C-alpha positions as CSV (number, residue, x, y, z in Angstrom):
1,M,114.4,114.1,113.1
2,K,113.3,117.5,111.6
3,I,112.4,117.0,108.0
4,L,111.8,119.6,105.3
5,F,109.3,118.0,102.9
6,L,109.4,119.4,99.3
7,N,106.6,118.7,96.8
8,D,105.2,120.0,93.5
9,K,101.7,119.3,94.8
10,G,100.0,119.6,98.1
11,H,101.5,117.1,100.6
12,D,98.0,116.2,102.0
13,D,96.2,115.9,98.6
14,V,94.8,112.4,98.6
15,K,94.0,112.7,94.9
16,N,97.6,113.3,94.0
17,W,99.5,110.1,92.9
18,S,96.7,107.9,94.3
19,G,97.3,109.4,97.7
20,T,100.9,108.2,97.9
21,T,102.5,111.6,98.7
22,A,99.9,112.1,101.5
23,H,100.7,108.7,102.9
24,M,104.4,109.3,102.7
25,A,104.0,112.5,104.8
26,R,101.8,110.8,107.3
27,M,104.2,107.8,107.5
28,L,107.1,110.1,108.4
29,E,105.0,112.0,111.0
30,E,103.8,108.7,112.6
31,R,107.5,107.6,112.8
32,G,108.0,110.6,115.2
33,H,109.6,113.0,112.7
34,Q,108.8,116.7,112.8
35,L,107.9,117.8,109.3
36,S,107.8,121.3,107.7
37,Y,106.4,121.6,104.2
38,I,107.0,123.6,101.1
39,D,104.2,122.6,98.7
40,H,103.3,123.5,95.1
41,L,106.8,123.9,93.9
42,T,106.0,124.3,90.2
43,G,108.0,127.2,89.0
44,N,106.8,130.4,87.2
45,F,103.3,130.1,85.9
46,F,103.8,132.2,82.7
47,L,106.9,130.2,81.8
48,R,105.0,127.0,82.1
49,C,102.2,128.3,79.9
50,F,104.8,129.4,77.3
51,Y,106.4,126.0,77.1
52,R,103.1,124.2,76.9
53,G,102.1,126.5,74.0
54,L,105.5,125.8,72.4
55,G,104.8,122.1,72.5
56,I,101.4,122.6,70.8
57,L,103.1,124.8,68.1
58,I,105.8,122.3,67.2
59,G,103.6,119.2,67.7
60,K,106.0,117.6,70.2
61,Q,105.9,117.4,74.0
62,V,107.8,120.2,75.7
63,K,107.7,119.4,79.4
64,A,107.7,122.7,81.2
65,N,108.8,121.0,84.5
66,R,112.1,120.0,82.9
67,E,113.0,123.5,81.5
68,P,116.0,125.3,83.1
69,N,114.1,128.6,83.5
70,V,111.1,126.9,85.1
71,L,113.3,124.8,87.5
72,K,115.4,127.8,88.4
73,S,112.3,129.8,89.3
74,M,111.2,126.8,91.4
75,A,114.6,126.7,93.1
76,R,114.5,130.4,93.9
77,R,111.2,130.0,95.7
78,R,112.4,126.9,97.5
79,D,115.6,128.5,98.7
80,R,113.7,131.6,99.9
81,E,111.2,129.6,101.9
82,K,113.5,127.0,103.3
83,K,115.3,129.7,105.3
84,K,112.2,129.9,107.5
85,F,112.6,126.3,108.8
86,D,115.0,124.5,111.1
87,Y,115.6,121.0,109.6
88,D,118.0,118.1,109.7
89,L,117.2,116.6,106.3
90,I,115.4,117.4,103.0
91,F,112.9,114.8,101.7
92,T,111.0,114.8,98.4
93,P,109.1,112.4,96.1
94,N,109.9,114.7,93.1
95,S,113.4,114.8,91.7
96,M,112.9,118.2,90.2
97,C,112.5,119.7,93.7
98,L,116.2,119.0,94.2
99,C,117.6,120.7,91.1
100,Y,119.9,123.7,91.6
101,L,120.1,122.9,95.3
102,E,123.0,123.8,97.5
103,D,122.6,122.8,101.1
104,E,124.8,121.4,103.8
105,K,121.9,119.2,105.1
106,P,121.4,115.7,103.6
107,S,118.6,115.2,101.1
108,V,116.7,112.0,100.2
109,L,114.6,111.4,97.1
110,Y,111.8,108.7,97.3
111,T,110.0,108.0,94.0
112,D,109.0,105.4,91.5
113,A,110.9,106.3,88.3
114,T,113.6,108.3,86.6
115,Y,113.1,110.5,83.5
116,G,115.3,108.1,81.5
117,G,113.3,105.1,82.5
118,M,110.0,106.8,81.5
119,E,111.1,108.2,78.1
120,G,109.9,105.9,75.4
121,F,108.3,103.6,77.9
122,Y,105.2,105.4,79.2
123,P,102.8,106.8,76.6
124,S,103.0,110.2,78.2
125,F,106.7,110.2,77.7
126,T,106.6,109.5,73.9
127,N,106.7,112.1,71.1
128,V,108.9,114.3,73.3
129,S,110.8,117.2,71.7
130,A,114.6,117.0,71.5
131,R,114.9,119.9,74.0
132,T,112.7,118.0,76.5
133,S,114.8,114.9,76.1
134,K,118.0,116.8,76.7
135,N,116.7,118.9,79.6
136,G,114.9,116.0,81.2
137,N,117.9,113.8,81.3
138,F,120.2,116.7,82.3
139,H,118.1,117.7,85.3
140,E,117.4,114.1,86.4
141,K,121.1,113.5,86.6
142,M,121.6,116.8,88.4
143,A,119.0,115.8,91.0
144,L,120.5,112.3,91.5
145,T,124.0,113.7,91.8
146,T,122.7,116.3,94.3
147,C,120.8,114.1,96.7
148,T,122.6,112.1,99.4
149,R,120.5,109.0,98.8
150,A,117.7,108.0,96.4
151,I,115.0,105.5,97.3
152,Y,113.1,103.8,94.5
153,S,109.9,101.8,94.8
154,S,111.2,99.0,92.5
155,R,114.4,97.3,91.3
156,W,113.5,98.4,87.8
157,A,113.5,102.1,88.6
158,R,116.7,101.8,90.6
159,Q,118.4,100.1,87.6
160,T,117.4,102.9,85.2
161,A,119.2,105.4,87.5
162,I,122.3,103.2,87.1
163,D,121.9,102.6,83.4
164,C,120.8,106.0,82.2
165,Y,122.9,108.2,84.5
166,G,125.8,106.2,85.8
167,I,124.7,106.6,89.5
168,D,126.6,104.5,92.0
169,G,124.3,101.7,93.1
170,D,125.5,102.1,96.7
171,K,123.6,105.4,96.7
172,L,120.4,103.8,95.6
173,D,117.9,101.9,97.8
174,V,114.7,100.0,97.0
175,V,111.7,100.3,99.3
176,N,108.3,99.5,97.8
177,F,105.3,101.8,98.5
178,G,102.5,100.9,100.9
179,A,98.8,100.4,100.4
180,N,96.8,103.6,100.5
181,V,93.9,102.0,102.4
182,A,93.0,101.6,106.0
183,V,92.1,97.9,106.6
184,S,92.9,95.6,109.5
185,Y,91.8,92.0,108.9
186,D,93.3,89.1,110.7
187,E,94.1,85.9,109.0
188,D,90.9,84.2,110.1
189,Q,88.8,87.0,108.6
190,I,90.8,86.9,105.3
191,M,90.4,83.2,105.0
192,K,86.7,83.5,105.7
193,L,86.4,86.0,102.8
194,A,88.6,83.8,100.6
195,K,86.4,80.7,101.2
196,K,83.3,82.8,100.4
197,R,84.9,84.0,97.2
198,W,85.6,80.4,96.2
199,E,82.1,79.4,96.8
200,E,80.5,82.1,94.6
201,K,79.0,80.7,91.5
202,E,79.9,83.7,89.4
203,K,83.5,84.8,90.1
204,H,84.6,88.4,89.5
205,L,88.1,89.3,88.6
206,L,88.7,92.9,89.7
207,F,90.3,95.6,87.5
208,V,90.9,99.0,89.1
209,G,92.5,101.6,86.9
210,V,91.8,105.0,85.3
211,E,93.8,104.3,82.2
212,W,92.0,101.3,80.5
213,E,94.4,100.8,77.7
214,R,97.7,101.3,79.6
215,K,96.6,99.1,82.4
216,G,95.9,96.2,80.1
217,G,92.1,96.4,80.2
218,P,91.5,95.0,76.7
219,K,93.9,92.1,77.4
220,A,92.2,91.3,80.7
221,L,88.8,91.4,79.1
222,E,89.8,89.1,76.3
223,A,91.2,86.6,78.8
224,V,87.9,86.7,80.7
225,R,86.0,86.1,77.5
226,I,88.3,83.1,76.7
227,L,87.5,81.7,80.1
228,A,83.8,82.3,79.6
229,G,84.1,80.4,76.3
230,R,85.6,77.5,78.2
231,G,82.5,77.4,80.4
232,Y,83.7,79.3,83.5
233,P,81.2,81.7,85.0
234,V,83.6,84.7,85.3
235,K,83.2,88.5,84.8
236,L,85.7,91.3,84.8
237,A,84.6,93.9,87.4
238,V,85.9,97.2,86.1
239,A,86.3,100.2,88.5
240,G,88.2,103.5,87.9
241,C,87.1,104.1,84.3
242,Q,84.2,103.6,81.9
243,P,85.7,101.9,78.8
244,G,83.8,102.0,75.6
245,L,82.9,98.4,75.1
246,S,80.8,96.7,72.4
247,E,77.5,95.0,73.5
248,E,79.2,91.7,73.1
249,E,82.2,92.7,75.3
250,K,79.8,94.1,78.0
251,K,78.5,90.6,78.5
252,A,81.9,89.7,80.1
253,A,82.1,92.8,82.3
254,R,80.6,94.5,85.3
255,L,81.2,98.3,85.0
256,Y,81.3,100.4,88.1
257,G,82.9,103.6,86.8
258,Y,85.2,105.9,88.8
259,L,84.9,105.3,92.5
260,S,86.3,108.1,94.7
261,K,87.9,107.3,98.1
262,K,86.8,110.7,99.3
263,D,83.1,109.8,98.9
264,A,81.9,107.5,101.7
265,G,79.5,105.6,99.5
266,Q,81.9,105.1,96.6
267,A,84.7,104.2,99.0
268,E,82.5,101.5,100.6
269,R,81.6,100.2,97.1
270,L,85.3,99.9,96.3
271,R,86.0,98.2,99.6
272,R,83.3,95.6,98.9
273,L,84.7,95.0,95.5
274,Y,88.1,94.1,97.0
275,E,86.4,91.9,99.6
276,E,84.1,90.0,97.2
277,S,86.3,89.6,94.1
278,F,88.0,86.3,93.4
279,L,91.3,87.8,92.1
280,F,92.8,91.2,91.2
281,F,93.5,91.1,87.5
282,M,95.4,94.0,85.9
283,P,98.0,93.0,83.3
284,S,99.5,96.5,82.7
285,L,101.4,97.2,79.5
286,Y,103.5,100.0,81.1
287,E,103.8,100.5,84.9
288,C,106.1,102.1,87.4
289,T,104.4,101.3,90.7
290,A,100.7,100.6,90.9
291,I,99.5,101.1,94.4
292,V,96.3,99.0,93.7
293,Y,98.3,95.8,93.8
294,A,99.3,96.6,97.4
295,E,95.7,97.6,98.2
296,A,94.4,94.3,96.8
297,A,96.9,92.5,99.0
298,A,95.6,94.3,102.1
299,F,92.3,92.4,101.5
300,G,94.1,89.1,101.0
301,L,93.2,89.4,97.3
302,P,96.0,87.8,95.1
303,S,96.9,89.6,91.9
304,V,97.5,88.3,88.4
305,A,99.6,90.8,86.6
306,S,102.3,91.4,84.0
307,D,106.0,91.7,84.8
308,A,106.1,95.2,83.4
309,G,108.4,98.0,84.8
310,G,108.3,97.9,88.6
311,V,105.3,95.6,89.0
312,S,107.4,92.7,90.4
313,N,108.0,94.8,93.5
314,M,104.3,95.2,94.1
315,V,103.2,91.7,93.1
316,I,105.6,89.2,94.7
317,E,105.6,86.0,92.6
318,G,104.0,83.2,94.5
319,E,103.5,85.3,97.6
320,S,101.0,88.0,96.7
321,G,100.1,86.9,93.2
322,L,101.3,85.5,89.9
323,L,103.2,87.2,87.0
324,L,103.5,86.6,83.3
325,A,105.7,88.4,80.8
326,A,104.7,91.9,79.8
327,D,104.0,90.7,76.3
328,A,102.0,87.5,77.3
329,P,98.8,87.2,75.2
330,P,95.3,86.9,76.7
331,G,95.3,83.1,76.2
332,Q,98.3,82.6,78.5
333,Y,96.5,84.7,81.2
334,A,93.4,82.5,80.7
335,D,95.4,79.4,81.2
336,L,97.0,80.8,84.4
337,L,93.6,81.9,85.8
338,E,92.0,78.6,84.9
339,R,94.5,76.8,87.2
340,L,93.4,79.0,90.2
341,L,89.7,78.6,89.2
342,T,90.1,74.8,89.4
343,D,92.4,74.3,92.4
344,R,90.7,75.3,95.7
345,E,93.7,74.6,97.9
346,A,96.1,76.5,95.7
347,Y,93.8,79.5,95.7
348,L,93.3,79.5,99.4
349,S,97.0,79.0,100.0
350,L,97.8,82.0,97.8
351,C,95.2,84.1,99.7
352,R,96.9,83.2,103.0
353,K,100.3,84.1,101.6
354,T,99.0,87.3,100.2
355,I,97.8,88.7,103.6
356,A,101.1,87.7,105.2
357,C,103.1,89.4,102.4
358,S,100.9,92.5,102.8
359,R,101.7,92.8,106.5
360,R,105.4,92.3,105.8
361,L,105.9,94.6,102.9
362,F,102.8,96.7,102.0
363,T,101.8,98.6,105.1
364,W,103.1,102.1,105.4
365,E,104.3,101.1,108.9
366,S,106.6,98.5,107.5
367,V,107.7,100.9,104.7
368,G,108.5,103.5,107.3
369,E,110.9,101.2,109.2
370,R,112.9,100.7,106.0
371,V,112.8,104.3,105.0
372,D,114.0,105.4,108.4
373,R,117.1,103.3,108.0
374,V,117.9,105.1,104.7
375,L,117.3,108.5,106.3
376,E,119.7,107.7,109.2
377,A,122.3,106.5,106.7
378,A,121.9,109.7,104.7
379,V,122.6,111.8,107.8
380,R,125.7,109.7,108.7
381,E,127.0,109.9,105.1
382,K,126.5,113.7,104.9
383,Q,128.3,114.2,108.2
384,K,131.4,112.4,106.8
385,T,131.7,115.0,104.0
386,L,131.4,118.1,106.2
């Protein structure tokens, strides 16, 4: 299939969205599709600067990428450039790339959230201006009405499209994202790593996140400190950020800072953390789809996480990890972790289930098979309307 891929960033930028867009594009190419790209669809630069300045002036967020003038300028460029390509279908991870679109070809959106689901949920979508709220919801509904099908990475995100915009559920699919790491362990290798993790005297619980507060870092650290107080030799291994901790808090942590996958040495350090840590522990307060859960699963590393937003589609209860309610206190996490720290067979069984779950759900190859079925359905549905 000839696919026109629209994106507001570079499609091959591994820093964008934890590399998810780049892996989407690669996944489609590896499925045999012929891709053409229109990248950096951001709209008029001066208009974006104006709206950012307006937000500073009024003390409220004014999101430029939701403004009609900005989106119309984006659409004009998109419509000019798409005339250069021969394509069967339009594909995008950004709903705003579909605004003001008129095209006889089918279009598919594949993303992790709706504007309505984010507003008031994510910290970056609070304190928004009334105009941004109005424009954001208006254009999100426009995009969802325009596209032939929308794929979300979680049931939570799909439900917000129904609840916030009245979109017919038959138009909406759920396909989780894959892990943005290249690993190929067989079950024997994973179980060898798992047994070694169990035998380590000091067990490390791995946290990988840039946003310490939003990702539940303070809660994770407190749970580890509770366990340490009960006599367990555990530490929280923190990568991705450098939180400001007190001297007392630092005793319960191992700080590795930001580790870039583009740097060979740092990527190797991160890989070793996944291999050597006892569990992945990130009880996010707010989350759409955190790829790190899938990455942990690729190493046979079970996750302990909060059932916030779309997490339950990336941490499958009892199969790739364990979940507690989003508002669960540190003590409940400590109790849950303690059960795994004291039950060797339960821990090893969960590691074995995790690698099986990873292969079934969290490789981009398995994701691609499911996405292909949606693309084919979109083509058939569009043909019926012509």
